C-alpha positions in Angstrom: 0.0 0.0 0.0 1.1 3.5 -0.7 1.0 6.0 2.3 2.8 9.2 3.3 5.6 9.6 5.7 3.1 11.7 7.7 0.8 8.8 8.1 3.7 6.6 9.3 4.9 9.4 11.7 1.5 10.0 13.1 0.8 6.3 13.6 3.7 5.5 15.9 2.0 6.3 19.3 -1.2 4.6 18.3 0.7 1.4 17.3 2.6 1.5 20.6 -0.7 1.8 22.5 -2.3 -1.1 20.4 0.7 -3.3 21.3 -0.5 -3.2 24.9 -3.9 -4.7 24.2 -4.6 -8.4 24.8 -5.8 -9.6 21.4 -6.3 -13.0 19.9 -3.3 -14.6 18.3 -3.8 -13.6 14.7 -4.5 -9.9 15.3 -1.6 -9.8 17.9 0.8 -11.2 15.2 -0.6 -8.7 12.6 0.0 -5.8 15.1 3.5 -7.0 15.9 4.4 -7.2 12.1 2.8 -3.8 11.5 4.9 -2.3 14.3 8.2 -3.7 12.9 7.4 -2.4 9.4 6.4 1.1 10.7 9.5 1.2 12.9 11.7 0.5 9.8 10.2 3.5 8.0 10.4 5.7 11.1 14.1 5.1 11.3 14.5 6.6 7.8 12.3 9.6 8.7 14.2 10.1 11.9 17.6 10.2 10.2 16.4 13.0 7.8 14.6 14.8 10.7 17.7 14.8 12.8 19.7 16.1 9.8 17.3 19.0 9.5 17.6 19.8 13.2 21.4 19.8 12.9 21.2 22.1 9.9 18.7 24.6 11.3 18.8 24.1 15.1 20.6 25.7 17.9 22.1 24.1 21.0 19.7 24.0 24.0 20.5 24.0 27.7 20.9 20.2 27.8 23.5 20.3 25.0 21.3 18.9 22.3 20.0 20.6 19.2 16.5 21.9 18.7 14.6 24.3 16.4 12.4 26.6 18.4 9.6 28.7 16.8 11.6 31.8 17.6 14.5 30.5 15.5 14.9 32.6 12.3 15.3 29.3 10.3 12.1 27.8 11.8 9.9 28.5 8.7 12.5 26.8 6.4 12.9 23.9 8.8 9.1 23.4 8.9 8.8 23.7 5.1 11.5 21.0 4.6 10.1 18.8 7.4 6.6 19.0 5.9 8.1 18.1 2.5 9.6 15.0 4.1 6.3 14.1 5.7 4.4 14.5 2.4 6.6 12.0 0.5 4.9 8.7 -0.5 6.3 5.4 0.6 5.4 1.8 -0.1 4.7 -0.5 2.8 3.7 -4.2 2.5 1.6 -5.2 5.5 -1.5 -7.2 6.0 -4.3 -5.1 7.4 -4.9 -5.9 11.0 -8.3 -7.5 11.4 -9.6 -6.3 14.7 -12.2 -8.5 16.3 -15.4 -7.0 17.7 -15.3 -9.4 20.6 -12.3 -10.8 22.6 -12.1 -13.7 25.1 -12.3 -12.5 28.7 -12.8 -13.8 32.2 -15.4 -12.4 34.7 -13.7 -10.6 37.5 -16.2 -12.0 40.1 -16.8 -15.6 39.2 -13.9 -16.2 36.8 -16.3 -17.6 34.1 -14.9 -17.4 30.6 -16.9 -15.1 28.4 -16.5 -12.9 25.3 -16.2 -9.1 25.9 -16.5 -6.2 23.4 -13.1 -4.9 22.4 -13.0 -1.2 23.3 -10.4 0.9 21.6 -10.0 4.7 22.0 -11.0 6.6 18.8 -7.7 8.4 18.5 -6.0 5.0 18.0 -8.5 4.0 15.2 -8.1 7.4 13.6 -4.3 7.2 13.5 -4.4 3.6 12.2 -7.3 3.9 9.8 -5.3 2.7 6.8 -3.8 -0.2 8.7 -6.8 -1.9 10.3 -10.2 -3.4 9.5 -12.9 -4.1 12.0 -14.5 -7.5 11.8 
């Protein structure tokens, strides 16, 4: 599938959150594979982002580099960073098929039962291109 670096960049926190969910085996494996593929692409984005920070940034009090909004080069930095994020990339992943119900255990009687899977909307919004809901 073809997506933008922005979609990869914006999906990172949602994928990390989804990795914390207890899912059935197949969706768990799909999320793990998606995480690895996205992390590969994030490394490339991060190399270029760090290069832009080195080029346009200033040393901060901790000794690192940063580009503050008050920096005279901030508009150029943001322009180039947005250009990076707008680039299309190819990613080969199977869409994660999220189940509507997941196995669960009653807290009171410990009876096995199915429970509706509840995921926060921001996660679904960030991962819209990567998941299907069963």
